[in-house]
N, C-alpha and C positions, 0 to 999 in steps of 0.2 A: 377748746372750749370752755364755756365762761362760770359754770357753776362754779359755787362754793363746795364745798366737801372741809365737812367737821369729821375729823376723828379724831374721840375720846378715848381716855384707858377710866379703866372703872372695873374693881373687886366683883367678881364674877359670884351666884349660885349657881351651884351647879347640881342635879335635879342627881342624886342615890350616886354624887360622887365630891361631896367638898367642895371647896373654897378652890377657886385657880384664877389667874388672871385673864381677862376678854378686852378685848377692844370693836367698837361699834361704828357703823361708815352712817353720816346722817347727810339728806342731800337739799341744798336748797333749789327751790327753779331757779333757773339762771333770769337775766333780764330778756321779753321776745325780743326777735328782732326780725320785728316785723310778722302781722297777719294777713293767715290768707283761711274765705271763706269755702265752708266745702261745701257743696249740691248734692255731688253723686262721689258716690266710692272709689277711695286711688286706690287703684289698683300698683303693688306691689309687686318686682322679681327683680332680683337679685339685691343691691343697696338702695334703700331709702336716708338720703343726708335731708335731715329739713333743717341745719342752720340754723336754729333753734329760733325757730319760727312758731308763733302760736297758730292753731291750726280749730276751725271753729264752724260747728254744722249749722247747715241754714236750709231751710226748704223743706226736703224729704228726710232731712239729719239733720230736723233743728228740734230733733226731743230729746230729753234727759230726766225721764223718766224710767222706773221700770217694768214696763212691757215690751214682754218677749216677742222675736221676731226684726226687731231693728234691727238696720242694717246698720255696716262700721263705718267709718269716718277710710280707716283705711284695712285692707285686705291682702295679706300677704297669702303668698304661695309658697309652695313648701322649699324652704335652703334660702329664702331673705330676710334680708337687716330692716331695719325701722331703726336708724339712730338720732338722734340732737332733734327730737320733737316735742313739743310742749302740745297739750291739748286740750284744750279752754272748753269754755260754757259757751250752748248746749256741744252733747261730746257724741251724743246715740246712743249705738254698742259698742265705739272705740276702736276694739284690734280687732279683726278674725286671723289666726295662723292657720293657713288649712295644710300643717304638716310642721315640720321641722321649723326653726324660726327662733329670730335673737332679738329682742328686745332692749338696747342698752339709749341709756340717758334718755328714758322718754317721764314725762312727767304730766300726771293729769291734773290738773286740778281744781275738778268737780266731772265726777266719776259717773257716769249717766245709767245705763241698765247694767253692763261691766265697763272695767277697764281693758281686759282684755279675754279673749276664745281662745281656746287651743282647742284644734283637732287634727284628727290621720292616727293613720296607723305608725306605729314605730316611729313616732315622730319624739326630737328633741329640742326642748323652749327651754332657753336661758333671758331669765331678764337680770338685767347689769346693772346697776344706778337707776340713780329715776326717784320719782318719786306721786302717791296716789293722796288723794285727799276727799274726806264724804261720796263718801259709797255709801249710799243707804242701805245695802245689800254686798255684795262678792264683788271682792275687787277682780281678780282672775278666777275664770267658773274654766275648768278642766273639764276638755268632751272626749277625751283621747282613746282610741282602740287599745289593744296592746301594744306593748312594747316600748322603748322611750322613756325617755322622763323630764320635771320640770326643777328647773334649778333657778330663783331668784334668789338673789344675793347685793349685798351697798346697796339695800331699798329704803326707805321711806316711807312707813302711812301712817296715815291720823285720819281720825272720824270715820271709823269704818264697820260693817257688818263683821266678812273675814276678809283676811289678805286671799285669801285660796279655799277654791275648793273642789274638790274632786262630786263630780256629777252623780248624784244619791240617785236620779230615774231613771239615764239614759235608756233611749231601748235596746241600745247596745252599750253593753257596759266590760269592763277590764278591773287588771288592777294595776292600781295609775301609783306614782314614785317622784317625791316633791323631796327638793330639797331646799332651803331654807339657812343663811347665813348672811351676819353682819345688818341682820338688820332691826330697825331704832319705828319704836312702836308706839303713836302719843294717842294718850285720852282722847276722847272717848275713845272706844271699840268692842269689836264682844271677842271675838276670836283669831287666831293670827292661824288655823289651819283644819278643814272640815275632809275628812278621811272614810270612807267606807272599812269597815275593819271586816265584815266578812265578804270582802270580795278579796282581799287581797293587800290592799294600799296601806303603802310604809310612807313616813314622815321623819325625818331628820332634821333636826332643826339645831342649831348653832350659834351662839353670839352673836344670845338676841335683848335688846336694851328696853322695856317699856315704860314708859314714865307719865306718871302720875295718874293709874288705875291698879290699884292692887287687885282688880276679879276681872281685868284684861287675863281672857283666858290663851292657852297654847294652844291643845286642843280640844275638837271634839269628835268623836268616834259617832258614829251611822249603823245602819243596815243601811244597803245600798239594796235596791230593786231594778229591775228593766223592764214593769210597768206600768210606771208611771204614775206610780202613787208617792205620795210625801213620803220619803223614810224617815226611821224612826229613831233619836237619838237615842244611844245605848250606852254612854258615854261622856267623859271627859278628864282629858289628862292625862300625860305620855305615861303608858303604860308598858313602857321599856319593849314592848314587843312592834305595834301598829306602828306607835310613834314615842318617840325616842328626842330628849332637848336635851343641852349642854352647853353652861357659859350663860346662863341665864340673868340679868340684869333686873330688879328690878328699881326705878328711883322713885 
């Protein structure tokens, strides 16, 4: 794996606890080892190792806008792993996980509708390494049913709306759990996490480094619904219950 890993130590501001030492990881997009045009969704079972190739949508997958219902470049069966992949532009709807999945060292150069969407019940999702840039809205969309969790670690994001959003108006709702650690977020950006407090969502953030934007938020708190209506934002920032954050550095 040729990606460059930069680990920097900094003094952290710990919300509600005083100062501690923390580190963060930042991943450069590795040089592409070739490019592949994708005209039909790539179905993945088991492990798909892209060998650091760049995958670019074309034809029916040639969109890069925010229209709902686009097909993904990659569709992962439950238990599948996608690794060493660069997703270029256009990216359509990125990656879909039908259940538990692992995304390891996946780099989105220009997020389309979403970088990845998570579905399934009792689904455990791990995003380990990689980066995403230029997401007009969400990077990771969580539509999972009850059980499982989402873990996003050692990930870099820049120029984005939300890094993670628990679906606020899906027809089937559930309490969802997300953990973020070792995140480097670079301005411009909106907020790292959006969760539905009335549905029992929880978010745990640790070792977060925010660069260049004092207004970039940690958590937005929503009142979710199953009617399809736009969810109401009812708060912002860690509340110590639904959303907790430690080791937060702003540089």
